[in-house]
FIKOLZA-1660 file (N, C-alpha, C; in steps of 0.1 Angstrom, whole numbers, plus 5000, padded with zeros to 4 digits):
% residues 192
   i   px   py   pz ch aa at
   1 2511 7924 1441  A  M  N
   1 2526 7913 1441  A  M CA
   1 2530 7913 1456  A  M  C
   2 2528 7922 1467  A  T  N
   2 2529 7923 1477  A  T CA
   2 2525 7910 1485  A  T  C
   3 2510 7914 1484  A  E  N
   3 2499 7905 1490  A  E CA
   3 2504 7892 1489  A  E  C
   4 2507 7888 1477  A  I  N
   4 2515 7870 1476  A  I CA
   4 2526 7871 1484  A  I  C
   5 2535 7879 1485  A  G  N
   5 2547 7876 1493  A  G CA
   5 2542 7876 1510  A  G  C
   6 2535 7885 1514  A  L  N
   6 2529 7884 1523  A  L CA
   6 2519 7872 1526  A  L  C
   7 2510 7869 1520  A  R  N
   7 2505 7854 1521  A  R CA
   7 2514 7843 1524  A  R  C
   8 2522 7842 1515  A  E  N
   8 2536 7834 1512  A  E CA
   8 2541 7831 1529  A  E  C
   9 2547 7843 1532  A  R  N
   9 2552 7845 1544  A  R CA
   9 2542 7841 1556  A  R  C
  10 2530 7845 1555  A  S  N
  10 2520 7844 1566  A  S CA
  10 2520 7824 1565  A  S  C
  11 2519 7820 1554  A  K  N
  11 2518 7806 1553  A  K CA
  11 2530 7797 1560  A  K  C
  12 2543 7802 1558  A  A  N
  12 2555 7798 1559  A  A CA
  12 2554 7795 1578  A  A  C
  13 2551 7807 1582  A  R  N
  13 2551 7810 1600  A  R CA
  13 2543 7800 1602  A  R  C
  14 2529 7800 1598  A  R  N
  14 2522 7789 1602  A  R CA
  14 2524 7773 1602  A  R  C
  15 2530 7771 1589  A  R  N
  15 2538 7757 1588  A  R CA
  15 2548 7755 1600  A  R  C
  16 2558 7763 1600  A  A  N
  16 2567 7761 1610  A  A CA
  16 2560 7764 1624  A  A  C
  17 2554 7770 1628  A  A  N
  17 2545 7768 1641  A  A CA
  17 2541 7754 1646  A  A  C
  18 2532 7751 1633  A  I  N
  18 2526 7735 1633  A  I CA
  18 2542 7726 1637  A  I  C
  19 2549 7729 1628  A  I  N
  19 2560 7716 1632  A  I CA
  19 2568 7718 1644  A  I  C
  20 2571 7732 1649  A  R  N
  20 2576 7734 1661  A  R CA
  20 2568 7729 1673  A  R  C
  21 2554 7730 1678  A  A  N
  21 2546 7726 1684  A  A CA
  21 2546 7709 1683  A  A  C
  22 2546 7704 1669  A  A  N
  22 2543 7694 1673  A  A CA
  22 2555 7686 1677  A  A  C
  23 2569 7691 1672  A  Y  N
  23 2582 7687 1678  A  Y CA
  23 2582 7687 1693  A  Y  C
  24 2576 7697 1699  A  E  N
  24 2578 7698 1712  A  E CA
  24 2570 7689 1717  A  E  C
  25 2560 7687 1711  A  L  N
  25 2548 7677 1719  A  L CA
  25 2553 7661 1720  A  L  C
  26 2557 7658 1705  A  F  N
  26 2565 7645 1703  A  F CA
  26 2577 7644 1715  A  F  C
  27 2585 7652 1715  A  A  N
  27 2597 7652 1722  A  A CA
  27 2592 7649 1742  A  A  C
  28 2584 7656 1742  A  A  N
  28 2579 7658 1759  A  A CA
  28 2567 7645 1759  A  A  C
  29 2560 7645 1752  A  R  N
  29 2546 7634 1752  A  R CA
  29 2549 7622 1746  A  R  C
  30 2554 7621 1737  A  G  N
  30 2557 7610 1725  A  G CA
  30 2546 7609 1716  A  G  C
  31 2552 7606 1706  A  Y  N
  31 2546 7603 1693  A  Y CA
  31 2530 7599 1697  A  Y  C
  32 2528 7588 1699  A  D  N
  32 2518 7580 1699  A  D CA
  32 2506 7590 1708  A  D  C
  33 2510 7594 1720  A  A  N
  33 2504 7602 1731  A  A CA
  33 2498 7616 1725  A  A  C
  34 2502 7621 1714  A  T  N
  34 2500 7634 1708  A  T CA
  34 2489 7633 1699  A  T  C
  35 2482 7639 1699  A  T  N
  35 2474 7640 1688  A  T CA
  35 2471 7655 1680  A  T  C
  36 2463 7651 1669  A  I  N
  36 2466 7666 1659  A  I CA
  36 2458 7674 1666  A  I  C
  37 2446 7674 1674  A  A  N
  37 2442 7688 1684  A  A CA
  37 2452 7689 1691  A  A  C
  38 2458 7681 1697  A  D  N
  38 2471 7688 1707  A  D CA
  38 2479 7695 1699  A  D  C
  39 2482 7691 1689  A  I  N
  39 2492 7700 1681  A  I CA
  39 2485 7715 1680  A  I  C
  40 2473 7711 1673  A  A  N
  40 2462 7726 1670  A  A CA
  40 2466 7735 1679  A  A  C
  41 2463 7731 1692  A  E  N
  41 2460 7738 1703  A  E CA
  41 2476 7746 1706  A  E  C
  42 2484 7736 1707  A  A  N
  42 2496 7742 1710  A  A CA
  42 2503 7752 1699  A  A  C
  43 2497 7748 1686  A  A  N
  43 2502 7758 1677  A  A CA
  43 2492 7773 1674  A  A  C
  44 2483 7775 1679  A  E  N
  44 2470 7781 1682  A  E CA
  44 2464 7783 1664  A  E  C
  45 2463 7770 1662  A  V  N
  45 2457 7769 1648  A  V CA
  45 2446 7758 1649  A  V  C
  46 2436 7756 1639  A  S  N
  46 2426 7744 1639  A  S CA
  46 2432 7733 1636  A  S  C
  47 2424 7723 1642  A  P  N
  47 2430 7707 1632  A  P CA
  47 2427 7708 1616  A  P  C
  48 2419 7715 1613  A  R  N
  48 2415 7715 1597  A  R CA
  48 2428 7724 1589  A  R  C
  49 2433 7734 1597  A  T  N
  49 2441 7742 1592  A  T CA
  49 2456 7732 1591  A  T  C
  50 2457 7722 1602  A  I  N
  50 2467 7716 1601  A  I CA
  50 2469 7707 1587  A  I  C
  51 2453 7702 1588  A  A  N
  51 2452 7691 1578  A  A CA
  51 2454 7696 1562  A  A  C
  52 2453 7710 1562  A  M  N
  52 2457 7716 1548  A  M CA
  52 2472 7718 1546  A  M  C
  53 2479 7718 1556  A  Y  N
  53 2495 7717 1555  A  Y CA
  53 2500 7702 1555  A  Y  C
  54 2492 7692 1563  A  F  N
  54 2501 7679 1566  A  F CA
  54 2489 7669 1565  A  F  C
  55 2490 7659 1555  A  P  N
  55 2479 7649 1553  A  P CA
  55 2479 7637 1567  A  P  C
  56 2493 7640 1574  A  S  N
  56 2491 7630 1583  A  S CA
  56 2501 7636 1597  A  S  C
  57 2500 7631 1606  A  K  N
  57 2507 7633 1618  A  K CA
  57 2522 7631 1613  A  K  C
  58 2526 7620 1608  A  Q  N
  58 2538 7614 1605  A  Q CA
  58 2543 7620 1595  A  Q  C
  59 2535 7630 1584  A  D  N
  59 2541 7639 1576  A  D CA
  59 2546 7652 1585  A  D  C
  60 2538 7655 1595  A  I  N
  60 2547 7669 1603  A  I CA
  60 2557 7661 1609  A  I  C
  61 2561 7649 1614  A  A  N
  61 2571 7648 1623  A  A CA
  61 2584 7645 1613  A  A  C
  62 2578 7641 1599  A  M  N
  62 2592 7638 1590  A  M CA
  62 2592 7651 1579  A  M  C
  63 2587 7662 1585  A  S  N
  63 2585 7675 1575  A  S CA
  63 2603 7679 1571  A  S  C
  64 2607 7683 1583  A  R  N
  64 2618 7688 1582  A  R CA
  64 2630 7675 1572  A  R  C
  65 2629 7667 1578  A  V  N
  65 2639 7654 1572  A  V CA
  65 2636 7656 1556  A  V  C
  66 2627 7654 1553  A  N  N
  66 2617 7655 1539  A  N CA
  66 2623 7666 1531  A  N  C
  67 2623 7679 1540  A  D  N
  67 2623 7690 1535  A  D CA
  67 2640 7694 1528  A  D  C
  68 2649 7690 1541  A  T  N
  68 2663 7689 1538  A  T CA
  68 2667 7678 1527  A  T  C
  69 2661 7666 1526  A  V  N
  69 2666 7657 1516  A  V CA
  69 2659 7661 1504  A  V  C
  70 2647 7667 1501  A  G  N
  70 2644 7671 1490  A  G CA
  70 2653 7681 1484  A  G  C
  71 2659 7690 1488  A  R  N
  71 2668 7705 1489  A  R CA
  71 2679 7698 1483  A  R  C
  72 2684 7690 1492  A  M  N
  72 2698 7682 1488  A  M CA
  72 2699 7675 1476  A  M  C
  73 2687 7664 1473  A  S  N
  73 2687 7660 1462  A  S CA
  73 2688 7667 1452  A  S  C
  74 2676 7676 1450  A  A  N
  74 2678 7686 1438  A  A CA
  74 2691 7693 1435  A  A  C
  75 2702 7696 1445  A  A  N
  75 2710 7703 1445  A  A CA
  75 2720 7692 1437  A  A  C
  76 2723 7683 1441  A  M  N
  76 2729 7672 1436  A  M CA
  76 2726 7666 1423  A  M  C
  77 2713 7667 1425  A  H  N
  77 2710 7664 1409  A  H CA
  77 2711 7673 1394  A  H  C
  78 2709 7685 1401  A  G  N
  78 2713 7698 1394  A  G CA
  78 2728 7702 1390  A  G  C
  79 2736 7696 1396  A  R  N
  79 2751 7701 1397  A  R CA
  79 2753 7701 1380  A  R  C
  80 2761 7710 1375  A  Q  N
  80 2767 7713 1366  A  Q CA
  80 2780 7703 1360  A  Q  C
  81 2781 7704 1348  A  D  N
  81 2792 7691 1342  A  D CA
  81 2804 7696 1350  A  D  C
  82 2810 7688 1354  A  G  N
  82 2826 7689 1359  A  G CA
  82 2827 7697 1374  A  G  C
  83 2814 7700 1379  A  E  N
  83 2814 7704 1393  A  E CA
  83 2814 7691 1403  A  E  C
  84 2821 7693 1413  A  G  N
  84 2824 7683 1423  A  G CA
  84 2815 7682 1431  A  G  C
  85 2811 7671 1434  A  V  N
  85 2803 7666 1448  A  V CA
  85 2802 7676 1462  A  V  C
  86 2817 7677 1462  A  G  N
  86 2822 7685 1474  A  G CA
  86 2817 7699 1471  A  G  C
  87 2818 7705 1460  A  D  N
  87 2815 7719 1455  A  D CA
  87 2799 7719 1457  A  D  C
  88 2792 7711 1453  A  V  N
  88 2779 7711 1452  A  V CA
  88 2773 7710 1470  A  V  C
  89 2776 7702 1478  A  I  N
  89 2775 7701 1490  A  I CA
  89 2777 7713 1499  A  I  C
  90 2790 7718 1493  A  G  N
  90 2795 7732 1502  A  G CA
  90 2784 7742 1497  A  G  C
  91 2782 7745 1487  A  R  N
  91 2773 7752 1480  A  R CA
  91 2757 7753 1489  A  R  C
  92 2753 7742 1488  A  W  N
  92 2741 7740 1493  A  W CA
  92 2742 7742 1509  A  W  C
  93 2753 7739 1517  A  L  N
  93 2754 7739 1531  A  L CA
  93 2754 7756 1535  A  L  C
  94 2762 7760 1526  A  L  N
  94 2762 7777 1530  A  L CA
  94 2749 7786 1524  A  L  C
  95 2744 7777 1519  A  A  N
  95 2727 7782 1517  A  A CA
  95 2716 7783 1526  A  A  C
  96 2719 7769 1531  A  T  N
  96 2708 7762 1541  A  T CA
  96 2710 7764 1556  A  T  C
  97 2699 7763 1563  A  Q  N
  97 2700 7765 1578  A  Q CA
  97 2710 7772 1582  A  Q  C
  98 2710 7787 1578  A  N  N
  98 2718 7794 1583  A  N CA
  98 2718 7803 1592  A  N  C
  99 2704 7803 1599  A  D  N
  99 2701 7809 1608  A  D CA
  99 2698 7801 1621  A  D  C
 100 2698 7813 1634  A  P  N
 100 2698 7805 1647  A  P CA
 100 2681 7797 1648  A  P  C
 101 2675 7802 1641  A  E  N
 101 2658 7798 1643  A  E CA
 101 2658 7783 1638  A  E  C
 102 2664 7779 1625  A  D  N
 102 2665 7766 1618  A  D CA
 102 2674 7758 1627  A  D  C
 103 2687 7764 1633  A  H  N
 103 2696 7757 1643  A  H CA
 103 2684 7752 1654  A  H  C
 104 2679 7763 1662  A  Q  N
 104 2669 7756 1672  A  Q CA
 104 2658 7744 1668  A  Q  C
 105 2652 7747 1657  A  Q  N
 105 2641 7735 1648  A  Q CA
 105 2651 7722 1651  A  Q  C
 106 2664 7724 1647  A  R  N
 106 2670 7713 1642  A  R CA
 106 2675 7703 1655  A  R  C
 107 2680 7714 1666  A  L  N
 107 2681 7709 1677  A  L CA
 107 2669 7701 1684  A  L  C
 108 2654 7708 1681  A  L  N
 108 2645 7703 1688  A  L CA
 108 2639 7687 1681  A  L  C
 109 2645 7689 1668  A  A  N
 109 2639 7677 1658  A  A CA
 109 2648 7665 1666  A  A  C
 110 2661 7668 1668  A  R  N
 110 2669 7660 1673  A  R CA
 110 2666 7653 1688  A  R  C
 111 2658 7659 1693  A  R  N
 111 2649 7655 1705  A  R CA
 111 2639 7647 1704  A  R  C
 112 2631 7653 1694  A  M  N
 112 2620 7644 1692  A  M CA
 112 2626 7632 1688  A  M  C
 113 2633 7629 1677  A  F  N
 113 2640 7615 1673  A  F CA
 113 2643 7607 1681  A  F  C
 114 2648 7615 1695  A  A  N
 114 2659 7606 1703  A  A CA
 114 2645 7599 1714  A  A  C
 115 2635 7607 1716  A  A  N
 115 2625 7605 1722  A  A CA
 115 2616 7596 1715  A  A  C
 116 2615 7591 1703  A  N  N
 116 2608 7584 1698  A  N CA
 116 2616 7575 1685  A  N  C
 117 2617 7563 1688  A  P  N
 117 2625 7554 1682  A  P CA
 117 2620 7550 1667  A  P  C
 118 2604 7551 1668  A  E  N
 118 2598 7545 1657  A  E CA
 118 2599 7558 1644  A  E  C
 119 2599 7570 1651  A  L  N
 119 2603 7579 1641  A  L CA
 119 2618 7580 1635  A  L  C
 120 2629 7579 1645  A  A  N
 120 2645 7577 1642  A  A CA
 120 2643 7567 1632  A  A  C
 121 2636 7554 1631  A  A  N
 121 2633 7549 1624  A  A CA
 121 2632 7549 1611  A  A  C
 122 2621 7559 1611  A  L  N
 122 2618 7564 1597  A  L CA
 122 2630 7573 1590  A  L  C
 123 2633 7583 1602  A  R  N
 123 2644 7591 1597  A  R CA
 123 2655 7581 1588  A  R  C
 124 2661 7572 1593  A  A  N
 124 2672 7564 1590  A  A CA
 124 2671 7560 1576  A  A  C
 125 2654 7553 1576  A  A  N
 125 2651 7548 1564  A  A CA
 125 2653 7559 1550  A  A  C
 126 2647 7571 1557  A  R  N
 126 2648 7581 1544  A  R CA
 126 2662 7585 1540  A  R  C
 127 2671 7585 1553  A  L  N
 127 2684 7589 1550  A  L CA
 127 2690 7579 1541  A  L  C
 128 2686 7569 1540  A  A  N
 128 2692 7556 1536  A  A CA
 128 2694 7558 1520  A  A  C
 129 2681 7565 1518  A  Q  N
 129 2675 7561 1504  A  Q CA
 129 2685 7572 1498  A  Q  C
 130 2689 7584 1503  A  V  N
 130 2694 7597 1500  A  V CA
 130 2709 7591 1499  A  V  C
 131 2715 7584 1510  A  L  N
 131 2727 7579 1506  A  L CA
 131 2731 7571 1491  A  L  C
 132 2719 7565 1491  A  R  N
 132 2721 7555 1476  A  R CA
 132 2719 7565 1464  A  R  C
 133 2713 7576 1467  A  E  N
 133 2713 7587 1456  A  E CA
 133 2724 7592 1457  A  E  C
 134 2732 7597 1466  A  G  N
 134 2743 7602 1469  A  G CA
 134 2756 7594 1463  A  G  C
 135 2755 7580 1468  A  A  N
 135 2766 7569 1455  A  A CA
 135 2764 7569 1443  A  A  C
 136 2752 7572 1438  A  A  N
 136 2750 7574 1424  A  A CA
 136 2755 7580 1419  A  A  C
 137 2754 7592 1426  A  V  N
 137 2762 7608 1419  A  V CA
 137 2778 7609 1420  A  V  C
 138 2783 7602 1429  A  I  N
 138 2794 7601 1431  A  I CA
 138 2802 7590 1422  A  I  C
 139 2796 7580 1419  A  A  N
 139 2797 7569 1409  A  A CA
 139 2801 7576 1392  A  A  C
 140 2790 7583 1394  A  A  N
 140 2791 7589 1381  A  A CA
 140 2801 7598 1379  A  A  C
 141 2806 7607 1389  A  Q  N
 141 2819 7614 1389  A  Q CA
 141 2831 7608 1387  A  Q  C
 142 2830 7595 1392  A  T  N
 142 2844 7588 1395  A  T CA
 142 2845 7575 1386  A  T  C
 143 2833 7575 1378  A  G  N
 143 2834 7566 1368  A  G CA
 143 2830 7550 1372  A  G  C
 144 2825 7549 1384  A  S  N
 144 2825 7538 1394  A  S CA
 144 2812 7534 1388  A  S  C
 145 2808 7522 1393  A  E  N
 145 2795 7513 1395  A  E CA
 145 2790 7517 1410  A  E  C
 146 2777 7524 1410  A  P  N
 146 2770 7527 1424  A  P CA
 146 2771 7518 1434  A  P  C
 147 2772 7506 1430  A  A  N
 147 2767 7496 1442  A  A CA
 147 2784 7495 1448  A  A  C
 148 2793 7497 1445  A  S  N
 148 2807 7494 1444  A  S CA
 148 2809 7504 1460  A  S  C
 149 2818 7500 1467  A  I  N
 149 2821 7503 1483  A  I CA
 149 2828 7514 1480  A  I  C
 150 2830 7518 1472  A  G  N
 150 2837 7535 1472  A  G CA
 150 2828 7543 1471  A  G  C
 151 2817 7542 1463  A  P  N
 151 2811 7555 1461  A  P CA
 151 2800 7556 1477  A  P  C
 152 2798 7543 1482  A  R  N
 152 2789 7539 1495  A  R CA
 152 2794 7545 1505  A  R  C
 153 2809 7543 1505  A  I  N
 153 2815 7550 1515  A  I CA
 153 2820 7565 1514  A  I  C
 154 2821 7571 1506  A  A  N
 154 2820 7583 1504  A  A CA
 154 2807 7594 1508  A  A  C
 155 2797 7585 1501  A  A  N
 155 2783 7590 1506  A  A CA
 155 2779 7589 1520  A  A  C
 156 2782 7579 1526  A  A  N
 156 2782 7579 1540  A  A CA
 156 2792 7589 1547  A  A  C
 157 2806 7592 1542  A  A  N
 157 2810 7600 1549  A  A CA
 157 2809 7614 1546  A  A  C
 158 2802 7616 1535  A  A  N
 158 2796 7629 1531  A  A CA
 158 2782 7633 1540  A  A  C
 159 2777 7622 1543  A  G  N
 159 2763 7623 1551  A  G CA
 159 2765 7623 1567  A  G  C
 160 2776 7620 1569  A  A  N
 160 2788 7622 1581  A  A CA
 160 2788 7639 1586  A  A  C
 161 2794 7640 1576  A  V  N
 161 2796 7654 1576  A  V CA
 161 2787 7663 1573  A  V  C
 162 2776 7665 1564  A  I  N
 162 2766 7672 1565  A  I CA
 162 2758 7676 1578  A  I  C
 163 2757 7662 1585  A  N  N
 163 2751 7661 1596  A  N CA
 163 2761 7672 1607  A  N  C
 164 2772 7670 1604  A  E  N
 164 2780 7674 1616  A  E CA
 164 2778 7693 1614  A  E  C
 165 2781 7693 1605  A  I  N
 165 2780 7710 1598  A  I CA
 165 2767 7716 1604  A  I  C
 166 2754 7707 1595  A  L  N
 166 2739 7714 1605  A  L CA
 166 2742 7713 1616  A  L  C
 167 2744 7705 1628  A  D  N
 167 2744 7703 1640  A  D CA
 167 2752 7716 1647  A  D  C
 168 2762 7723 1640  A  T  N
 168 2770 7733 1643  A  T CA
 168 2762 7746 1643  A  T  C
 169 2765 7754 1655  A  E  N
 169 2756 7765 1654  A  E CA
 169 2762 7776 1646  A  E  C
 170 2749 7782 1639  A  P  N
 170 2755 7793 1630  A  P CA
 170 2763 7804 1636  A  P  C
 171 2777 7806 1628  A  G  N
 171 2782 7819 1633  A  G CA
 171 2792 7820 1625  A  G  C
 172 2802 7829 1628  A  P  N
 172 2814 7832 1619  A  P CA
 172 2822 7821 1611  A  P  C
 173 2824 7814 1620  A  D  N
 173 2831 7802 1617  A  D CA
 173 2827 7791 1606  A  D  C
 174 2816 7793 1603  A  R  N
 174 2806 7783 1595  A  R CA
 174 2810 7780 1580  A  R  C
 175 2818 7794 1576  A  E  N
 175 2822 7794 1556  A  E CA
 175 2832 7788 1558  A  E  C
 176 2843 7789 1569  A  A  N
 176 2856 7781 1572  A  A CA
 176 2853 7768 1569  A  A  C
 177 2843 7763 1579  A  A  N
 177 2839 7748 1587  A  A CA
 177 2832 7742 1573  A  A  C
 178 2826 7746 1561  A  V  N
 178 2816 7744 1546  A  V CA
 178 2828 7741 1539  A  V  C
 179 2840 7750 1538  A  A  N
 179 2850 7750 1531  A  A CA
 179 2859 7737 1533  A  A  C
 180 2862 7735 1543  A  A  N
 180 2869 7721 1550  A  A CA
 180 2861 7710 1548  A  A  C
 181 2851 7712 1550  A  A  N
 181 2840 7700 1547  A  A CA
 181 2841 7694 1529  A  A  C
 182 2841 7707 1523  A  A  N
 182 2841 7709 1511  A  A CA
 182 2854 7701 1501  A  A  C
 183 2865 7703 1508  A  R  N
 183 2875 7698 1505  A  R CA
 183 2880 7683 1509  A  R  C
 184 2874 7680 1526  A  F  N
 184 2876 7667 1525  A  F CA
 184 2866 7657 1517  A  F  C
 185 2856 7662 1515  A  M  N
 185 2846 7653 1505  A  M CA
 185 2852 7652 1490  A  M  C
 186 2856 7663 1487  A  D  N
 186 2865 7665 1473  A  D CA
 186 2877 7654 1477  A  D  C
 187 2886 7653 1486  A  A  N
 187 2898 7645 1488  A  A CA
 187 2894 7632 1487  A  A  C
 188 2882 7627 1495  A  G  N
 188 2879 7613 1497  A  G CA
 188 2875 7607 1485  A  G  C
 189 2869 7616 1479  A  I  N
 189 2861 7611 1463  A  I CA
 189 2876 7609 1453  A  I  C
 190 2883 7620 1454  A  A  N
 190 2893 7619 1447  A  A CA
 190 2902 7606 1447  A  A  C
 191 2902 7602 1462  A  A  N
 191 2910 7587 1464  A  A CA
 191 2904 7577 1460  A  A  C
 192 2893 7575 1454  A  L  N
 192 2882 7566 1446  A  L CA
 192 2894 7564 1436  A  L  C
% end
C-alpha cells in the first residue's frame, strides 16, 4: 500500500517537473522555439518519459489550465441541492492552490502565457467554455435561461473573482478573502 502511494507521489513530482521546465522554457525562449528534447533535458527526464505524461507540447502548456478547469467543473456539477454557487466556489478555492509552490507555478504560467499569444488564445477559449458551463449552473440556480445576460454576467464576475483569489499569494488572509468572494458572488447571483 505504501509503495503505491510512493509511486503516485513520484509520478506527480515528475509531472510537475516537466510542467515547470516547459513553462520556464516557453516563457524564456517561446513556445515554438522550445522542443520536447529541450523540456526533457531541463526536467531531467527522457523525451519518452514526457510522452508518457503528455501526448503533445500543447498538452504540457495547457495542463494547469485543464487541471484547474476540470476540478472547478467537477465541483460545480457536484453541488448539492440548495447549495449556492458562491458556496461551491468558496469551498473549491479553500481546497485548491493553497501552497506557495502552486502559487509560484501559477505566476510562472502567467509569464508563459504573456510571452506566447497563441497559448493565451487557447487558454481564453478554454476559459470561455468554462464560463458557459458556469452560466448554465447559475441559470439553473436562479431559474433563468443560460443564454440570458444575467447568468453570463454572474459567471464572468465569478471567473474574475476566482482569478483574483488564485493570483493572491497564500497566507493567513486567504480564508477571509475567499469568504468575501463567496459573499460577493452570492449577492450578485441573488440580484438576478
